[in-house]
A tleap script that builds the chain and sets N, CA, C and O, in Angstrom:
source leaprc.protein.ff14SB
mol = sequence {
  NMET ALA LEU ILE ASP GLN VAL ALA ASP GLN
  CYS GLY LEU PHE ILE SER ASP LEU LYS ALA
  GLN ASP ASN TYR SER VAL ILE ALA GLU ILE
  LEU THR GLN ILE ASP PRO ASP SER PHE PRO
  VAL THR ASP TRP ASN HIE PHE ILE THR TYR
  LEU PHE GLU LYS ASP VAL ALA PHE THR SER
  SER SER GLN ALA ARG GLN THR CYS LEU GLU
  GLN LEU ASN GLN CLYS
}
set mol.1.N position { -17.933 3.812 -5.316 }
set mol.1.CA position { -16.562 4.154 -5.640 }
set mol.1.C position { -15.803 2.860 -5.953 }
set mol.1.O position { -15.930 1.864 -5.241 }
set mol.2.N position { -15.033 2.893 -7.003 }
set mol.2.CA position { -14.240 1.727 -7.404 }
set mol.2.C position { -13.052 1.552 -6.460 }
set mol.2.O position { -12.608 2.503 -5.819 }
set mol.3.N position { -12.555 0.342 -6.388 }
set mol.3.CA position { -11.412 0.029 -5.525 }
set mol.3.C position { -10.227 0.935 -5.818 }
set mol.3.O position { -9.619 1.475 -4.894 }
set mol.4.N position { -9.892 1.107 -7.081 }
set mol.4.CA position { -8.730 1.916 -7.438 }
set mol.4.C position { -8.889 3.356 -6.949 }
set mol.4.O position { -7.921 3.976 -6.508 }
set mol.5.N position { -10.106 3.884 -7.027 }
set mol.5.CA position { -10.373 5.237 -6.552 }
set mol.5.C position { -10.264 5.325 -5.034 }
set mol.5.O position { -9.704 6.283 -4.502 }
set mol.6.N position { -10.796 4.330 -4.341 }
set mol.6.CA position { -10.743 4.340 -2.884 }
set mol.6.C position { -9.309 4.241 -2.381 }
set mol.6.O position { -8.922 4.959 -1.459 }
set mol.7.N position { -8.523 3.360 -2.978 }
set mol.7.CA position { -7.130 3.205 -2.551 }
set mol.7.C position { -6.361 4.499 -2.798 }
set mol.7.O position { -5.633 4.961 -1.919 }
set mol.8.N position { -6.512 5.080 -3.971 }
set mol.8.CA position { -5.821 6.335 -4.276 }
set mol.8.C position { -6.235 7.419 -3.287 }
set mol.8.O position { -5.392 8.165 -2.789 }
set mol.9.N position { -7.531 7.505 -3.004 }
set mol.9.CA position { -8.040 8.506 -2.072 }
set mol.9.C position { -7.472 8.297 -0.671 }
set mol.9.O position { -7.013 9.250 -0.041 }
set mol.10.N position { -7.498 7.067 -0.184 }
set mol.10.CA position { -7.004 6.792 1.169 }
set mol.10.C position { -5.491 6.973 1.278 }
set mol.10.O position { -4.976 7.284 2.352 }
set mol.11.N position { -4.783 6.779 0.170 }
set mol.11.CA position { -3.328 6.980 0.169 }
set mol.11.C position { -2.962 8.450 -0.029 }
set mol.11.O position { -1.814 8.841 0.181 }
set mol.12.N position { -3.937 9.259 -0.432 }
set mol.12.CA position { -3.659 10.658 -0.728 }
set mol.12.C position { -2.860 10.821 -2.012 }
set mol.12.O position { -2.029 11.722 -2.126 }
set mol.13.N position { -3.115 9.939 -2.983 }
set mol.13.CA position { -2.364 9.934 -4.237 }
set mol.13.C position { -3.306 10.068 -5.429 }
set mol.13.O position { -4.497 9.773 -5.338 }
set mol.14.N position { -2.743 10.518 -6.544 }
set mol.14.CA position { -3.451 10.422 -7.810 }
set mol.14.C position { -3.381 8.967 -8.256 }
set mol.14.O position { -2.445 8.254 -7.895 }
set mol.15.N position { -4.347 8.528 -9.025 }
set mol.15.CA position { -4.342 7.144 -9.502 }
set mol.15.C position { -3.038 6.833 -10.227 }
set mol.15.O position { -2.476 5.751 -10.057 }
set mol.16.N position { -2.559 7.765 -11.027 }
set mol.16.CA position { -1.321 7.531 -11.783 }
set mol.16.C position { -0.113 7.318 -10.872 }
set mol.16.O position { 0.862 6.688 -11.280 }
set mol.17.N position { -0.167 7.835 -9.646 }
set mol.17.CA position { 0.950 7.677 -8.706 }
set mol.17.C position { 0.955 6.320 -8.009 }
set mol.17.O position { 1.936 5.970 -7.354 }
set mol.18.N position { -0.115 5.557 -8.138 }
set mol.18.CA position { -0.171 4.250 -7.486 }
set mol.18.C position { 0.891 3.301 -8.025 }
set mol.18.O position { 1.343 2.406 -7.310 }
set mol.19.N position { 1.293 3.486 -9.276 }
set mol.19.CA position { 2.262 2.585 -9.906 }
set mol.19.C position { 3.684 2.767 -9.381 }
set mol.19.O position { 4.523 1.883 -9.561 }
set mol.20.N position { 3.965 3.880 -8.745 }
set mol.20.CA position { 5.320 4.143 -8.246 }
set mol.20.C position { 5.644 3.183 -7.105 }
set mol.20.O position { 4.915 3.118 -6.115 }
set mol.21.N position { 6.735 2.442 -7.245 }
set mol.21.CA position { 7.098 1.448 -6.233 }
set mol.21.C position { 7.317 2.074 -4.862 }
set mol.21.O position { 7.165 1.395 -3.846 }
set mol.22.N position { 7.666 3.340 -4.815 }
set mol.22.CA position { 7.838 4.020 -3.527 }
set mol.22.C position { 6.536 4.059 -2.732 }
set mol.22.O position { 6.557 4.240 -1.515 }
set mol.23.N position { 5.413 3.890 -3.408 }
set mol.23.CA position { 4.109 3.949 -2.746 }
set mol.23.C position { 3.554 2.578 -2.375 }
set mol.23.O position { 2.485 2.490 -1.772 }
set mol.24.N position { 4.258 1.520 -2.722 }
set mol.24.CA position { 3.739 0.166 -2.509 }
set mol.24.C position { 3.471 -0.151 -1.038 }
set mol.24.O position { 2.494 -0.831 -0.727 }
set mol.25.N position { 4.310 0.324 -0.143 }
set mol.25.CA position { 4.107 -0.015 1.274 }
set mol.25.C position { 2.832 0.624 1.821 }
set mol.25.O position { 2.103 -0.009 2.585 }
set mol.26.N position { 2.559 1.855 1.444 }
set mol.26.CA position { 1.336 2.507 1.918 }
set mol.26.C position { 0.109 1.879 1.259 }
set mol.26.O position { -0.941 1.771 1.892 }
set mol.27.N position { 0.228 1.469 0.007 }
set mol.27.CA position { -0.879 0.787 -0.670 }
set mol.27.C position { -1.175 -0.537 0.034 }
set mol.27.O position { -2.334 -0.870 0.280 }
set mol.28.N position { -0.132 -1.282 0.354 }
set mol.28.CA position { -0.315 -2.563 1.052 }
set mol.28.C position { -0.997 -2.350 2.397 }
set mol.28.O position { -1.874 -3.123 2.783 }
set mol.29.N position { -0.598 -1.312 3.103 }
set mol.29.CA position { -1.206 -1.021 4.409 }
set mol.29.C position { -2.701 -0.739 4.253 }
set mol.29.O position { -3.511 -1.224 5.043 }
set mol.30.N position { -3.060 0.031 3.254 }
set mol.30.CA position { -4.470 0.339 3.002 }
set mol.30.C position { -5.235 -0.931 2.640 }
set mol.30.O position { -6.343 -1.153 3.130 }
set mol.31.N position { -4.645 -1.764 1.782 }
set mol.31.CA position { -5.340 -2.980 1.345 }
set mol.31.C position { -5.603 -3.948 2.490 }
set mol.31.O position { -6.604 -4.664 2.471 }
set mol.32.N position { -4.722 -3.983 3.489 }
set mol.32.CA position { -4.953 -4.881 4.621 }
set mol.32.C position { -6.173 -4.452 5.433 }
set mol.32.O position { -6.746 -5.257 6.168 }
set mol.33.N position { -6.568 -3.195 5.302 }
set mol.33.CA position { -7.714 -2.672 6.046 }
set mol.33.C position { -9.032 -2.814 5.279 }
set mol.33.O position { -10.104 -2.530 5.815 }
set mol.34.N position { -8.942 -3.251 4.031 }
set mol.34.CA position { -10.140 -3.369 3.189 }
set mol.34.C position { -10.619 -4.816 3.172 }
set mol.34.O position { -9.847 -5.736 2.899 }
set mol.35.N position { -11.891 -5.003 3.465 }
set mol.35.CA position { -12.502 -6.333 3.346 }
set mol.35.C position { -12.536 -6.680 1.862 }
set mol.35.O position { -13.167 -5.970 1.080 }
set mol.36.N position { -11.870 -7.758 1.461 }
set mol.36.CA position { -11.809 -8.066 0.031 }
set mol.36.C position { -13.180 -8.228 -0.617 }
set mol.36.O position { -13.349 -7.929 -1.799 }
set mol.37.N position { -14.148 -8.695 0.145 }
set mol.37.CA position { -15.480 -8.911 -0.411 }
set mol.37.C position { -16.321 -7.636 -0.495 }
set mol.37.O position { -17.464 -7.673 -0.951 }
set mol.38.N position { -15.756 -6.514 -0.057 }
set mol.38.CA position { -16.487 -5.255 -0.184 }
set mol.38.C position { -16.389 -4.693 -1.606 }
set mol.38.O position { -17.044 -3.704 -1.936 }
set mol.39.N position { -15.568 -5.330 -2.440 }
set mol.39.CA position { -15.458 -4.968 -3.850 }
set mol.39.C position { -15.578 -6.230 -4.694 }
set mol.39.O position { -15.103 -7.294 -4.295 }
set mol.40.N position { -16.206 -6.118 -5.845 }
set mol.40.CA position { -16.316 -7.295 -6.715 }
set mol.40.C position { -14.945 -7.699 -7.254 }
set mol.40.O position { -14.030 -6.880 -7.334 }
set mol.41.N position { -14.821 -8.951 -7.614 }
set mol.41.CA position { -13.547 -9.459 -8.119 }
set mol.41.C position { -13.116 -8.698 -9.373 }
set mol.41.O position { -11.921 -8.574 -9.640 }
set mol.42.N position { -14.063 -8.196 -10.130 }
set mol.42.CA position { -13.699 -7.421 -11.323 }
set mol.42.C position { -12.946 -6.148 -10.955 }
set mol.42.O position { -12.039 -5.740 -11.680 }
set mol.43.N position { -13.305 -5.515 -9.842 }
set mol.43.CA position { -12.563 -4.341 -9.366 }
set mol.43.C position { -11.143 -4.725 -8.959 }
set mol.43.O position { -10.188 -4.015 -9.275 }
set mol.44.N position { -11.011 -5.839 -8.265 }
set mol.44.CA position { -9.677 -6.307 -7.861 }
set mol.44.C position { -8.831 -6.611 -9.087 }
set mol.44.O position { -7.661 -6.233 -9.147 }
set mol.45.N position { -9.420 -7.295 -10.067 }
set mol.45.CA position { -8.681 -7.615 -11.289 }
set mol.45.C position { -8.233 -6.344 -12.006 }
set mol.45.O position { -7.096 -6.260 -12.470 }
set mol.46.N position { -9.114 -5.364 -12.096 }
set mol.46.CA position { -8.766 -4.092 -12.737 }
set mol.46.C position { -7.645 -3.394 -11.972 }
set mol.46.O position { -6.693 -2.899 -12.577 }
set mol.47.N position { -7.752 -3.353 -10.666 }
set mol.47.CA position { -6.743 -2.697 -9.834 }
set mol.47.C position { -5.368 -3.345 -10.025 }
set mol.47.O position { -4.374 -2.650 -10.233 }
set mol.48.N position { -5.320 -4.663 -9.955 }
set mol.48.CA position { -4.048 -5.387 -10.084 }
set mol.48.C position { -3.484 -5.239 -11.493 }
set mol.48.O position { -2.280 -5.048 -11.664 }
set mol.49.N position { -4.340 -5.326 -12.491 }
set mol.49.CA position { -3.889 -5.150 -13.875 }
set mol.49.C position { -3.291 -3.763 -14.068 }
set mol.49.O position { -2.250 -3.620 -14.709 }
set mol.50.N position { -3.938 -2.750 -13.524 }
set mol.50.CA position { -3.423 -1.384 -13.637 }
set mol.50.C position { -2.099 -1.230 -12.889 }
set mol.50.O position { -1.133 -0.691 -13.427 }
set mol.51.N position { -2.065 -1.699 -11.668 }
set mol.51.CA position { -0.908 -1.486 -10.805 }
set mol.51.C position { 0.350 -2.168 -11.328 }
set mol.51.O position { 1.431 -1.579 -11.325 }
set mol.52.N position { 0.207 -3.394 -11.772 }
set mol.52.CA position { 1.376 -4.181 -12.178 }
set mol.52.C position { 1.500 -4.354 -13.691 }
set mol.52.O position { 2.420 -5.017 -14.171 }
set mol.53.N position { 0.569 -3.756 -14.438 }
set mol.53.CA position { 0.569 -3.836 -15.901 }
set mol.53.C position { 0.650 -5.284 -16.382 }
set mol.53.O position { 1.403 -5.622 -17.296 }
set mol.54.N position { -0.151 -6.118 -15.732 }
set mol.54.CA position { -0.205 -7.541 -16.062 }
set mol.54.C position { -1.663 -7.983 -15.968 }
set mol.54.O position { -2.313 -7.799 -14.939 }
set mol.55.N position { -2.170 -8.569 -17.056 }
set mol.55.CA position { -3.561 -9.032 -17.054 }
set mol.55.C position { -3.745 -10.177 -16.066 }
set mol.55.O position { -2.963 -11.128 -16.038 }
set mol.56.N position { -4.788 -10.066 -15.261 }
set mol.56.CA position { -5.130 -11.121 -14.306 }
set mol.56.C position { -6.620 -11.415 -14.427 }
set mol.56.O position { -7.391 -10.591 -14.918 }
set mol.57.N position { -7.007 -12.590 -13.976 }
set mol.57.CA position { -8.421 -12.982 -14.016 }
set mol.57.C position { -8.729 -13.850 -12.804 }
set mol.57.O position { -9.042 -15.034 -12.937 }
set mol.58.N position { -8.638 -13.253 -11.630 }
set mol.58.CA position { -8.959 -13.982 -10.410 }
set mol.58.C position { -10.455 -14.252 -10.362 }
set mol.58.O position { -11.251 -13.531 -10.963 }
set mol.59.N position { -10.818 -15.292 -9.642 }
set mol.59.CA position { -12.233 -15.641 -9.505 }
set mol.59.C position { -12.768 -15.331 -8.115 }
set mol.59.O position { -13.969 -15.450 -7.873 }
set mol.60.N position { -11.884 -14.933 -7.196 }
set mol.60.CA position { -12.343 -14.535 -5.863 }
set mol.60.C position { -11.601 -13.279 -5.424 }
set mol.60.O position { -10.413 -13.109 -5.695 }
set mol.61.N position { -12.322 -12.417 -4.749 }
set mol.61.CA position { -11.734 -11.173 -4.258 }
set mol.61.C position { -10.649 -11.438 -3.226 }
set mol.61.O position { -9.635 -10.740 -3.198 }
set mol.62.N position { -10.852 -12.439 -2.379 }
set mol.62.CA position { -9.858 -12.771 -1.349 }
set mol.62.C position { -8.543 -13.208 -1.976 }
set mol.62.O position { -7.471 -12.777 -1.551 }
set mol.63.N position { -8.626 -14.057 -2.977 }
set mol.63.CA position { -7.427 -14.526 -3.667 }
set mol.63.C position { -6.725 -13.358 -4.362 }
set mol.63.O position { -5.498 -13.267 -4.333 }
set mol.64.N position { -7.488 -12.478 -4.979 }
set mol.64.CA position { -6.915 -11.326 -5.670 }
set mol.64.C position { -6.185 -10.416 -4.688 }
set mol.64.O position { -5.057 -9.996 -4.948 }
set mol.65.N position { -6.831 -10.111 -3.554 }
set mol.65.CA position { -6.185 -9.232 -2.577 }
set mol.65.C position { -4.915 -9.870 -2.030 }
set mol.65.O position { -3.896 -9.192 -1.900 }
set mol.66.N position { -4.956 -11.150 -1.712 }
set mol.66.CA position { -3.787 -11.837 -1.167 }
set mol.66.C position { -2.619 -11.789 -2.150 }
set mol.66.O position { -1.488 -11.494 -1.762 }
set mol.67.N position { -2.891 -12.075 -3.404 }
set mol.67.CA position { -1.842 -12.040 -4.424 }
set mol.67.C position { -1.306 -10.625 -4.601 }
set mol.67.O position { -0.100 -10.431 -4.756 }
set mol.68.N position { -2.182 -9.653 -4.580 }
set mol.68.CA position { -1.765 -8.260 -4.701 }
set mol.68.C position { -0.847 -7.873 -3.549 }
set mol.68.O position { 0.193 -7.251 -3.764 }
set mol.69.N position { -1.225 -8.235 -2.337 }
set mol.69.CA position { -0.387 -7.930 -1.174 }
set mol.69.C position { 0.978 -8.604 -1.286 }
set mol.69.O position { 1.998 -7.997 -0.960 }
set mol.70.N position { 1.001 -9.837 -1.738 }
set mol.70.CA position { 2.273 -10.544 -1.903 }
set mol.70.C position { 3.164 -9.829 -2.910 }
set mol.70.O position { 4.366 -9.684 -2.688 }
set mol.71.N position { 2.580 -9.386 -4.011 }
set mol.71.CA position { 3.363 -8.684 -5.031 }
set mol.71.C position { 3.834 -7.327 -4.534 }
set mol.71.O position { 4.962 -6.923 -4.817 }
set mol.72.N position { 2.995 -6.624 -3.802 }
set mol.72.CA position { 3.393 -5.325 -3.256 }
set mol.72.C position { 4.550 -5.474 -2.276 }
set mol.72.O position { 5.448 -4.632 -2.244 }
set mol.73.N position { 4.535 -6.523 -1.489 }
set mol.73.CA position { 5.577 -6.725 -0.481 }
set mol.73.C position { 6.869 -7.288 -1.055 }
set mol.73.O position { 7.893 -7.283 -0.371 }
set mol.74.N position { 6.850 -7.774 -2.299 }
set mol.74.CA position { 8.059 -8.270 -2.953 }
set mol.74.C position { 8.911 -7.138 -3.492 }
set mol.74.O position { 10.132 -7.265 -3.584 }
set mol.75.N position { 8.292 -6.059 -3.839 }
set mol.75.CA position { 8.995 -4.963 -4.518 }
set mol.75.C position { 9.798 -4.134 -3.552 }
set mol.75.O position { 10.450 -3.172 -3.958 }
savepdb mol mol.pdb
quit
């Protein structure tokens, strides 16, 4: 299962609903429970690109998750 699918499933949301800022806090909570290395960096890059509509190219899953959490908590 891809990261985006797992997060949507654990949040009880459709993938399209992940973009709603009202859902950012629950997404952040789920991401803190996920070991960043349990998904390849390409999954993290895809997830972040989809969520924030901004192309990213992280080279480590840990860095990608940390940046994603920071962006989720800013909104």
